[in-house]
VEXKE-692352 format. One line per 5 residues: number of its first residue (from 1); their letters; for each residue z negated, x, y of N, C-alpha, C. Coordinates in Angstrom, 3 decimals. Atoms other than C-alpha are relative to their C-alpha. Layout:
<rs>
NUM = a = Z:X:Y:Z:X:Y:Z:X:Y | ... $
</rs>
This chain:
<rs>
1 = mkkia = -0.138:-1.346:-0.504:-22.380:-10.149:-28.686:1.472:0.459:-0.020 | -1.410:-0.378:0.099:-18.785:-9.699:-29.871:0.816:-0.647:1.110 | -0.708:0.689:-1.078:-17.621:-12.286:-27.314:-0.177:0.731:1.317 | 0.275:-0.728:-1.242:-19.282:-10.359:-24.508:0.784:1.299:0.037 | -0.730:-1.263:0.067:-17.764:-7.063:-25.644:1.495:-0.238:0.159 $
6 = csfvv = -1.420:0.320:-0.095:-14.352:-8.651:-26.045:0.375:-0.410:1.426 | -0.243:0.419:-1.382:-14.588:-10.274:-22.604:0.028:1.193:0.936 | 0.045:-1.206:-0.826:-15.492:-6.919:-21.070:1.287:0.799:-0.148 | -1.235:-0.752:0.256:-12.501:-5.215:-22.696:1.186:-0.681:0.681 | -1.092:0.749:-0.624:-10.148:-7.967:-21.497:-0.062:0.140:1.520 $
11 = lfgfl = 0.169:-0.119:-1.448:-11.569:-7.856:-17.959:0.347:1.399:0.479 | -0.303:-1.379:-0.382:-11.379:-4.061:-17.805:1.501:0.261:-0.081 | -1.447:-0.169:0.143:-7.794:-4.135:-19.086:0.758:-0.690:1.122 | -0.636:0.731:-1.096:-6.843:-6.747:-16.482:-0.131:0.750:1.311 | 0.216:-0.730:-1.250:-8.379:-4.737:-13.628:0.816:1.281:0.033 $
16 = tmqka = -0.810:-1.219:0.071:-6.661:-1.557:-14.796:1.468:-0.327:0.200 | -1.393:0.418:-0.144:-3.329:-3.380:-15.077:0.285:-0.409:1.445 | -0.181:0.442:-1.376:-3.806:-4.929:-11.626:0.140:1.203:0.927 | -0.075:-1.227:-0.799:-4.385:-1.463:-10.111:1.358:0.671:-0.210 | -1.292:-0.623:0.295:-1.243:-0.109:-11.856:1.136:-0.762:0.678 $
21 = vaqqa = -1.022:0.819:-0.669:0.834:-3.015:-10.510:-0.004:0.281:1.492 | 0.098:-0.290:-1.431:-0.449:-2.352:-6.980:0.582:1.371:0.304 | -0.528:-1.335:-0.231:0.426:1.330:-7.322:1.519:0.017:-0.092 | -1.448:0.059:0.101:3.968:0.520:-8.429:0.601:-0.811:1.137 | -0.506:0.878:-1.044:4.347:-2.160:-5.781:0.214:0.733:1.317 $
26 = fcslk = -0.138:-0.657:-1.292:3.891:0.224:-2.879:1.298:0.774:0.114 | -1.243:-0.778:-0.047:7.037:2.161:-3.812:1.162:-0.777:0.604 | -1.088:0.804:-0.553:9.191:-0.725:-2.616:-0.331:-0.586:1.369 | 0.409:0.586:-1.279:7.312:-1.502:0.608:0.894:0.456:1.144 | -0.837:-0.249:-1.174:9.564:-1.788:3.630:-0.129:-1.208:0.902 $
31 = gsvlv = 0.003:1.128:-0.924:9.812:-3.969:6.695:-1.191:0.000:0.928 | 1.078:0.147:-0.972:7.200:-5.305:9.078:-1.347:-0.082:-0.704 | 1.343:-0.053:0.579:3.557:-4.641:8.363:-1.031:-0.404:1.044 | 1.121:0.397:-0.836:0.445:-6.223:9.792:-1.239:0.710:-0.527 | 1.241:-0.666:0.385:-2.757:-4.187:9.765:-1.144:-0.983:0.213 $
36 = vkdar = 1.167:0.873:-0.083:-5.828:-6.292:8.988:-1.253:0.851:-0.165 | 1.247:-0.761:0.057:-9.415:-5.127:9.360:-0.750:-0.205:-1.315 | 0.717:0.332:1.225:-10.795:-6.864:6.265:0.880:0.326:-1.209 | -0.785:-0.436:1.155:-9.548:-5.144:3.091:0.215:-1.117:-1.008 | -0.158:1.120:0.939:-10.061:-8.363:1.118:1.193:-0.873:0.365 $
41 = laqik = -1.132:0.809:-0.450:-7.283:-9.986:3.177:1.328:0.751:-0.069 | -1.206:-0.833:0.040:-4.801:-7.132:2.707:0.659:-0.046:-1.368 | -0.732:-0.080:1.262:-2.097:-7.024:0.075:-0.091:1.406:-0.581 | 0.091:-1.385:0.432:-2.309:-3.220:-0.078:-1.096:0.698:0.795 | 1.042:-0.808:-0.644:-5.312:-0.999:0.652:0.527:1.423:0.117 $
46 = vfqtd = -0.653:-1.262:-0.302:-4.101:2.201:2.308:-1.013:1.022:0.495 | 0.754:-1.134:-0.532:-5.751:5.568:2.795:1.001:0.924:0.668 | -0.897:-0.885:-0.730:-4.091:7.686:5.461:-0.510:1.425:-0.140 | 0.379:-1.387:0.232:-4.214:11.320:4.386:0.598:0.898:1.081 | -0.479:-0.969:-0.992:-3.801:14.290:6.706:0.904:1.057:-0.620 $
51 = sepma = -0.760:-1.007:0.715:-1.964:16.283:4.067:1.174:-0.640:-0.743 | -1.187:0.573:0.637:1.598:15.475:3.007:0.006:0.198:-1.516 | -0.011:-0.162:1.461:1.248:17.010:-0.494:-0.982:-0.912:-0.746 | 0.991:0.869:0.641:-1.741:14.740:-1.216:0.413:-1.469:0.013 | -0.428:1.399:-0.161:0.163:11.539:-0.357:0.818:-0.479:-1.190 $
56 = dflvf = -0.820:0.656:1.018:1.649:9.113:-2.876:1.290:-0.530:0.613 | -1.083:0.707:-0.673:3.962:7.583:-0.293:0.145:0.545:1.412 | -0.277:-0.493:-1.347:5.606:8.946:2.846:0.566:-1.144:0.828 | -0.360:1.147:-0.834:5.936:6.445:5.687:0.528:0.478:1.347 | -0.556:-0.238:-1.328:8.114:6.543:8.786:-0.174:-1.277:0.807 $
61 = kadnk = 0.194:1.158:-0.864:7.202:4.225:11.661:1.299:-0.308:0.740 | -1.250:0.423:-0.630:10.370:2.383:12.678:-0.311:-0.730:1.306 | 0.188:0.642:-1.301:10.710:1.223:16.281:0.368:-1.475:-0.013 | -0.512:1.362:0.048:12.437:-2.008:15.285:-0.002:-0.487:-1.442 | 0.027:0.563:1.355:12.119:-4.334:12.288:1.347:0.154:-0.695 $
66 = lfadk = -1.330:-0.113:0.591:15.874:-4.137:11.735:0.245:1.369:-0.627 | -0.162:-1.349:0.538:15.583:-0.404:11.056:-0.943:0.284:-1.163 | 0.952:-0.169:1.105:12.772:-0.850:8.515:0.554:-0.664:-1.254 | -0.733:0.648:1.079:15.213:-1.664:5.732:0.035:0.790:-1.306 | 0.070:-0.805:1.214:14.425:1.027:3.124:-1.463:0.295:-0.304 $
71 = pglwh = 1.395:-0.298:0.342:11.236:1.822:1.198:-0.544:1.179:0.799 | 0.639:-1.031:-0.811:8.867:3.842:3.353:0.247:-0.150:1.485 | -0.250:0.260:-1.411:10.266:2.547:6.634:-0.781:-1.244:0.389 | 0.886:1.086:-0.391:7.594:0.391:8.264:0.082:-0.237:1.492 | 0.085:0.398:-1.397:7.629:-1.510:11.520:-1.318:-0.746:0.162 $
76 = ftevr = 1.307:0.620:-0.188:4.122:-2.373:12.722:0.088:-1.138:1.007 | 0.008:1.173:-0.854:3.621:-5.813:14.217:-1.425:-0.523:0.129 | 1.307:0.627:-0.190:0.652:-7.729:15.570:0.061:-1.498:-0.254 | -0.214:1.422:0.234:2.101:-11.150:14.693:0.104:-0.232:-1.507 | 0.040:0.239:1.442:1.218:-12.386:11.191:1.292:-0.654:-0.506 $
81 = aqadf = -1.210:0.704:0.429:4.287:-14.644:11.018:1.202:0.932:-0.138 | -1.109:-0.949:0.069:6.578:-11.643:11.489:-0.184:1.054:-1.082 | 0.305:-1.050:0.973:4.907:-9.472:8.830:0.569:-0.320:-1.380 | -0.462:0.124:1.379:6.487:-8.892:5.434:-1.158:0.227:-0.979 | 1.183:-0.259:0.811:3.169:-7.612:4.051:-1.139:0.455:0.893 $
86 = tiafv = 1.185:-0.403:-0.754:-0.359:-6.758:5.129:-0.655:1.193:-0.674 | 0.740:-1.149:0.510:-2.346:-3.549:4.777:-1.343:0.076:0.713 | 1.271:-0.333:-0.634:-5.869:-2.414:5.515:-0.231:1.478:-0.243 | 0.336:-1.409:0.150:-6.846:1.185:6.143:-1.426:0.082:-0.525 | 1.282:-0.066:0.691:-9.719:2.038:3.805:-0.321:1.448:-0.367 $
91 = teeia = 0.375:-1.324:0.491:-11.585:4.993:2.334:0.821:0.332:-1.242 | -0.820:-0.455:1.124:-9.891:7.028:-0.365:-0.432:-0.610:-1.332 | 0.526:0.485:1.274:-12.136:5.673:-3.135:0.540:-1.376:-0.387 | -0.434:1.364:0.324:-10.918:2.071:-2.884:1.469:-0.254:0.334 | -1.402:0.160:-0.411:-7.322:2.681:-1.756:0.923:-0.224:-1.193 $
96 = dvkvf = -1.065:0.182:0.989:-4.312:1.468:-3.715:1.015:1.138:0.106 | -1.012:-1.022:-0.242:-2.129:4.159:-2.166:-0.464:0.929:1.123 | 0.248:-0.980:-1.064:-2.441:7.342:-0.104:1.325:0.237:0.706 | -1.229:-0.162:-0.771:0.120:7.557:2.695:-0.141:1.140:1.000 | -0.093:-1.011:-1.054:1.223:10.242:5.088:1.141:-0.440:0.901 $
101 = fiene = -1.022:0.415:-0.957:3.129:9.341:8.244:0.828:1.215:0.399 | -0.913:-1.110:-0.250:6.189:11.528:8.744:0.842:-0.260:1.236 | -0.823:0.076:-1.204:8.483:12.239:11.675:1.492:-0.175:-0.310 | -1.413:0.068:0.371:11.790:12.234:9.745:0.186:-1.117:-1.009 | -0.134:1.177:0.860:12.874:8.930:8.221:0.716:0.283:-1.316 $
106 = sfagc = -0.746:-0.264:1.226:15.122:10.514:5.596:-0.903:0.399:-1.166 | 0.923:-0.385:1.060:12.060:11.717:3.634:-0.957:-1.116:-0.397 | 0.910:1.101:0.260:10.309:8.332:3.570:0.179:-0.553:-1.414 | -0.039:0.618:1.313:9.420:6.703:0.253:-1.010:0.615:-0.941 | 0.923:-0.510:1.021:7.617:7.482:-2.990:0.223:1.481:-0.241 $
111 = r = -0.074:-1.421:0.328:6.857:11.020:-4.002:0.222:0.185:-1.471 $
</rs>
């Protein structure tokens, strides 16, 4: 019984740590992004919020990959080989990060 309880604690701690790492990882996301439909294949699960104050991360859509050189500046591509990372748009409950797309690139990044 102690082994089962200990295993549960270790597993829960690992899952909590994994979520915290994913939350910290999004603060440095920049470059080309590929949107995948299956959340299991995505590196980051993203919820797109309609409210800027509710977002963890502000994203500006760059027209060119060369301009997506700072955190929060994303260039969307449809070619997997050109992508720096992959995301999937999901419901808020399972998202790693809540993003809001902004019109001014100078405000992009973590909140």
